[in-house]
C-alpha positions as CSV (number, residue, x, y, z in Angstrom):
1,M,-29.0,-4.2,-18.9
2,P,-27.2,-7.3,-20.2
3,P,-23.9,-8.3,-18.6
4,A,-20.8,-7.0,-20.2
5,R,-17.0,-7.2,-20.0
6,P,-15.1,-4.4,-18.3
7,L,-12.2,-3.4,-20.6
8,T,-12.5,-1.9,-24.0
9,P,-9.1,-2.1,-25.8
10,L,-9.1,-5.8,-25.0
11,A,-12.5,-6.1,-26.5
12,L,-11.3,-4.4,-29.7
13,L,-8.4,-6.8,-29.9
14,L,-10.7,-9.8,-29.5
15,A,-12.8,-8.4,-32.3
16,L,-9.7,-8.3,-34.5
17,A,-8.9,-11.9,-33.5
18,C,-12.3,-13.0,-34.6
19,R,-11.8,-11.9,-38.2
20,P,-11.3,-14.9,-40.5
21,A,-9.1,-12.9,-42.8
22,P,-5.2,-12.3,-43.1
23,S,-10.8,-8.1,-12.7
24,V,-7.5,-6.7,-2.5
25,A,-10.5,-8.6,-1.4
26,P,-10.9,-7.9,2.3
27,E,-10.9,-10.9,4.5
28,T,-14.4,-11.6,5.9
29,S,-13.2,-12.8,9.2
30,P,-11.8,-10.9,10.9
31,P,-12.9,-7.7,9.1
32,T,-10.4,-5.8,7.1
33,A,-9.1,-2.7,8.8
34,A,-9.6,0.7,7.1
35,P,-6.6,1.7,4.9
36,A,-4.0,3.8,6.6
37,P,-4.1,7.5,5.8
38,A,-1.9,8.5,3.0
39,T,0.7,11.3,3.3
40,T,-1.1,14.4,1.9
41,A,1.0,17.4,2.9
42,A,0.5,20.1,0.3
43,S,4.1,20.2,-0.7
44,G,5.2,16.8,0.6
45,P,5.0,13.3,-1.0
46,T,1.8,11.4,-1.3
47,E,2.0,7.6,-0.8
48,F,-0.4,5.8,-3.2
49,R,-2.1,2.6,-1.8
50,F,-4.4,0.2,-3.6
51,A,-7.4,-0.5,-1.3
52,W,-10.5,-1.5,-3.3
53,Q,-13.3,-3.1,-1.4
54,A,-15.6,-6.0,-2.3
55,P,-18.5,-6.4,-2.8
56,C,-18.9,-3.1,-4.6
57,T,-20.5,-1.9,-7.8
58,V,-19.4,1.2,-9.6
59,E,-21.2,2.9,-12.5
60,T,-19.0,4.2,-15.3
61,H,-19.7,6.5,-18.3
62,T,-17.4,6.0,-21.2
63,T,-16.7,7.9,-24.5
64,L,-14.6,5.9,-27.0
65,S,-13.2,7.4,-30.2
66,G,-10.3,6.7,-32.5
67,S,-9.3,5.4,-35.9
68,D,-11.6,2.4,-35.9
69,E,-14.6,3.1,-33.7
70,S,-16.6,5.6,-31.7
71,A,-19.2,5.0,-29.1
72,E,-20.7,6.3,-25.8
73,Y,-21.9,3.9,-23.2
74,R,-22.8,3.4,-19.6
75,Q,-21.5,0.3,-17.8
76,L,-21.7,-1.2,-14.3
77,L,-18.6,-2.9,-12.9
78,A,-18.9,-5.3,-10.1
79,V,-16.1,-6.0,-7.6
80,R,-16.5,-9.2,-5.6
81,P,-14.3,-11.4,-3.4
82,G,-12.0,-13.7,-5.4
83,P,-11.5,-17.4,-5.1
84,D,-9.3,-16.9,-2.0
85,A,-9.0,-14.2,0.6
86,A,-6.0,-12.6,-1.2
87,T,-7.8,-11.7,-4.4
88,L,-10.8,-9.9,-5.8
89,V,-12.6,-10.2,-9.2
90,L,-13.7,-7.4,-11.5
91,A,-16.4,-8.2,-14.0
92,G,-19.0,-6.4,-16.1
93,A,-22.5,-6.3,-14.5
94,G,-24.5,-4.2,-17.0
95,F,-24.1,-2.3,-20.3
96,E,-26.1,0.3,-22.1
97,L,-25.0,1.7,-25.5
98,L,-26.0,5.4,-25.7
99,R,-24.4,6.5,-29.0
100,Y,-22.6,4.7,-31.8
101,R,-20.6,6.6,-34.4
102,G,-22.4,9.7,-33.2
103,R,-25.9,8.3,-33.9
104,D,-28.7,6.7,-32.0
105,P,-28.0,3.0,-31.7
106,Q,-31.6,2.3,-32.8
107,D,-30.9,3.7,-36.2
108,P,-31.4,0.9,-38.7
109,A,-28.6,2.2,-40.9
110,I,-26.0,1.3,-38.4
111,R,-27.6,-1.9,-37.1
112,Q,-24.7,-4.2,-38.2
113,G,-22.0,-2.1,-36.5
114,V,-24.1,-1.8,-33.3
115,A,-24.6,-5.6,-33.3
116,R,-20.8,-6.2,-33.7
117,F,-20.0,-3.7,-31.0
118,L,-22.5,-5.2,-28.5
119,I,-21.5,-8.8,-29.2
120,T,-17.8,-7.9,-28.7
121,H,-18.7,-6.2,-25.4
122,S,-20.7,-9.2,-24.2
123,L,-17.7,-11.5,-23.8
124,P,-17.7,-12.8,-20.2
125,V,-14.2,-11.6,-19.3
126,E,-13.2,-11.3,-15.6
127,L,-10.0,-9.9,-14.0
128,V,-8.6,-11.5,-10.9
129,I,-6.6,-9.0,-8.9
130,D,-4.4,-9.4,-5.8
131,R,-4.4,-7.2,-2.7
132,V,-1.8,-4.7,-4.1
133,G,-3.7,-4.2,-7.4
134,A,-1.6,-6.6,-9.6
135,L,-3.5,-8.5,-12.2
136,V,-2.9,-12.2,-11.7
137,A,-5.4,-13.8,-14.1
138,V,-7.8,-13.1,-16.9
139,L,-10.8,-15.5,-17.1
140,G,-13.1,-16.0,-20.0
141,I,-10.7,-15.5,-22.9
142,D,-10.4,-18.7,-24.9
143,A,-11.0,-20.0,-28.4
144,E,-14.6,-21.2,-27.8
145,A,-15.6,-17.8,-26.4
146,L,-14.1,-16.0,-29.5
147,L,-15.7,-18.5,-31.9
148,G,-19.0,-17.9,-30.3
149,V,-18.7,-14.2,-31.0
150,A,-17.3,-14.7,-34.5
151,R,-20.2,-17.0,-35.5
152,K,-22.7,-14.2,-34.7
153,L,-20.7,-11.8,-36.9
154,R,-20.4,-14.0,-40.0
155,P,-20.4,-17.7,-41.0
156,L,-17.1,-19.5,-40.3
157,T,-15.6,-22.4,-42.2
158,P,-14.2,-25.4,-40.3
159,E,-10.7,-24.4,-41.4
160,V,-11.1,-20.9,-39.8
161,E,-12.4,-22.4,-36.6
162,D,-9.5,-24.8,-36.4
163,L,-7.1,-21.9,-37.0
164,V,-8.6,-20.0,-34.1
165,R,-8.3,-23.0,-31.8
166,T,-4.7,-23.5,-32.9
167,L,-3.9,-19.9,-32.4
168,F,-5.1,-19.9,-28.8
169,K,-3.0,-22.9,-27.9
170,R,0.1,-20.7,-28.6
171,Q,1.7,-19.4,-25.4
172,D,2.7,-16.2,-27.0
173,V,-0.9,-15.4,-27.9
174,Q,-2.1,-16.1,-24.4
175,S,0.8,-14.0,-23.0
176,Y,-0.2,-11.1,-25.2
177,F,-3.8,-11.1,-24.1
178,L,-2.6,-11.1,-20.5
179,Y,-0.1,-8.3,-21.2
180,L,-2.8,-6.2,-22.9
181,A,-5.2,-6.7,-19.9
182,Q,-2.4,-5.9,-17.5
183,R,-1.5,-2.6,-19.0
184,E,-5.1,-1.5,-19.4
185,W,-6.0,-2.4,-15.9
186,S,-2.9,-0.7,-14.5
187,A,-3.9,2.4,-16.4
188,W,-6.8,2.8,-13.9
189,G,-4.1,3.5,-11.3
190,S,-2.8,0.3,-9.8
191,A,0.5,0.9,-11.5
192,V,1.4,3.5,-8.9
193,H,0.7,1.4,-5.8
194,G,3.5,1.8,-3.3
195,L,5.0,4.9,-5.0
196,R,5.6,8.2,-3.0
197,L,5.4,11.3,-5.2
198,A,5.1,15.0,-4.5
199,P,3.4,17.4,-6.9
200,D,5.6,17.9,-10.0
201,D,7.6,14.8,-9.1
202,E,8.4,12.5,-12.1
203,Q,9.6,8.9,-12.0
204,V,10.9,6.9,-15.0
205,I,10.8,3.1,-15.0
206,E,12.5,1.0,-17.6
207,D,11.5,-2.6,-18.2
208,V,11.1,-5.2,-20.9
209,V,8.1,-6.4,-22.8
210,D,8.2,-9.9,-24.3
211,L,6.4,-10.0,-27.7
212,S,6.4,-13.4,-29.5
213,G,9.6,-14.3,-27.7
214,V,11.3,-11.0,-28.6
215,P,12.3,-8.7,-25.7
216,L,11.4,-5.1,-26.4
217,P,12.5,-2.2,-24.1
218,R,9.6,-0.2,-22.6
219,Q,9.9,3.2,-20.8
220,V,7.2,4.3,-18.3
221,T,7.1,7.9,-17.1
222,I,4.8,8.7,-14.2
223,R,4.2,12.3,-13.1
224,H,2.3,13.8,-10.2
225,M,0.2,16.8,-11.5
226,G,-1.2,18.0,-8.2
227,A,-4.6,18.2,-6.7
228,V,-7.9,17.9,-8.6
229,A,-10.0,21.0,-7.9
230,E,-13.3,19.5,-8.8
231,S,-12.7,16.3,-6.7
232,P,-11.5,17.1,-3.1
233,G,-8.9,14.7,-1.9
234,H,-8.0,13.5,-5.4
235,V,-4.8,14.0,-7.3
236,R,-4.0,13.9,-11.0
237,L,-1.4,11.6,-12.4
238,T,-0.1,11.1,-15.9
239,L,1.6,8.0,-17.2
240,T,3.3,7.6,-20.6
241,R,4.4,4.2,-21.7
242,V,6.5,3.7,-24.9
243,V,7.6,0.5,-26.7
244,E,9.7,0.8,-29.8
245,T,10.8,-1.5,-32.5
246,S,11.9,-1.4,-36.2
247,R,10.0,-2.0,-39.4
248,E,12.2,-5.1,-39.9
249,Q,11.0,-6.6,-36.6
250,V,7.4,-5.9,-37.4
251,N,7.8,-7.5,-40.9
252,T,9.2,-10.7,-39.4
253,G,7.5,-10.7,-35.9
254,G,4.1,-12.1,-36.9
255,V,0.5,-11.2,-36.0
256,L,1.3,-9.9,-32.5
257,F,3.7,-7.3,-33.8
258,L,1.0,-6.2,-36.3
259,L,-1.5,-5.8,-33.4
260,E,0.9,-3.8,-31.3
261,F,2.5,-1.6,-33.9
262,G,0.3,-1.8,-37.0
263,R,1.3,-2.6,-40.6
264,P,4.8,-1.5,-41.5
265,P,5.2,1.1,-44.3
266,L,6.0,-0.1,-47.9
267,G,8.7,1.2,-50.1
268,E,12.5,1.3,-49.9
269,R,12.9,3.7,-47.0
270,G,15.1,1.2,-45.1
271,T,14.5,-1.6,-42.6
272,H,15.3,0.3,-39.4
273,I,12.4,2.8,-39.6
274,P,11.3,3.1,-35.9
275,M,7.7,2.1,-35.1
276,R,6.3,2.9,-31.6
277,S,3.4,1.9,-29.5
278,V,2.6,4.7,-27.1
279,E,0.1,4.9,-24.2
280,Q,-0.7,8.3,-22.7
281,I,-2.9,8.1,-19.6
282,E,-4.3,10.8,-17.2
283,I,-5.8,9.6,-13.9
284,S,-7.8,11.5,-11.3
285,T,-7.7,9.3,-8.2
286,D,-8.0,9.0,-4.5
287,P,-4.4,8.2,-3.3
288,Q,-5.6,6.3,-0.2
289,T,-7.6,3.8,-2.3
290,L,-6.6,4.3,-6.0
291,R,-10.3,4.3,-6.8
292,P,-10.3,6.7,-9.8
293,S,-12.9,9.3,-10.6
294,R,-11.8,9.8,-14.1
295,V,-9.4,8.1,-16.5
296,I,-8.4,9.2,-20.0
297,Y,-6.5,6.5,-21.9
298,E,-5.0,7.0,-25.3
299,W,-3.1,4.3,-27.3
300,S,-1.4,5.4,-30.5
301,R,0.8,3.7,-33.1
302,Y,3.6,5.8,-34.7
303,T,5.8,5.2,-37.7
304,E,8.8,7.5,-37.3
305,E,7.0,10.7,-36.1
306,E,3.7,10.0,-37.9
307,R,0.7,8.7,-35.9
308,T,-0.9,5.9,-37.9
309,W,-3.6,4.7,-35.6
310,S,-5.2,5.8,-32.2
311,L,-7.8,4.8,-29.7
312,R,-9.0,7.2,-27.0
313,I,-11.2,6.3,-24.0
314,A,-12.5,8.8,-21.5
315,R,-14.2,7.1,-18.5
316,E,-16.0,8.6,-15.5
317,F,-16.4,6.5,-12.4
318,R,-19.3,7.0,-10.0
319,W,-18.5,5.1,-6.8
320,P,-21.1,4.5,-4.1
321,A,-20.7,6.4,-0.9
322,Q,-19.9,3.1,0.8
323,C,-19.2,-0.4,-0.5
324,T,-21.2,-3.1,1.3
């Protein structure tokens, strides 16, 4: 199978950017000690600890659906030691497309869409992660990588190529790619590192997202849903993250607001129509390592109470019995 990048919403954003129109590494010496047992009393709190190991390769099976795309694929993700003892790197190690828009990917009628999907997923993106699961860098996202993908999709004029290069020199664009990668990576479970939650506990965190220099309030709700019957030792968590703005801000905020919230409605309904970007995540995970067995990730855009766009990813993780 050809190498492939690990994260799908980021790949979809990169595909949009290509349109010309308006990954805790254990120390090798001395060996890293095994993670301390988490608190697992049936009615007491569970302490969640990020403790991925490297080197390790995990097989994933993903079903993607939504407003723009649908596909089913198998992917290998490789975890390796990072550039220093405090980090690890997550990268794609193999990719096999099983279905595309509900059809066999060998069907000539969908050849162009399959080619676009495969090219987008071949970007050599790598995530650099620290020992508590925080994303510290994204490697492989730059203007030349995007242009290489875009040229395979359609011919580009010199003006378009210059526009892409100029776009990627902007700090707000670089920051948005990092923000998108951070929230997708954290959806796999690293966002709960260090929390102590008992079944039915709920924690609400309020922070601020910077989008094109505009601070937007974000609310994150984390809930412990109890044990997972089909995966002994695992628990189920839900995360809901909501960022809200107004039609007026989207109209004046530029391309990053359009990517986050979609196109604002037309008409004379007023400038303060609320527009929301909502992520709803369900994670089945081992609290001692935060190595997930299943993640369901849904990103939706809303105008007032109407959902205008959505992306849903259901991913199964098949970890080896032991990482070596």
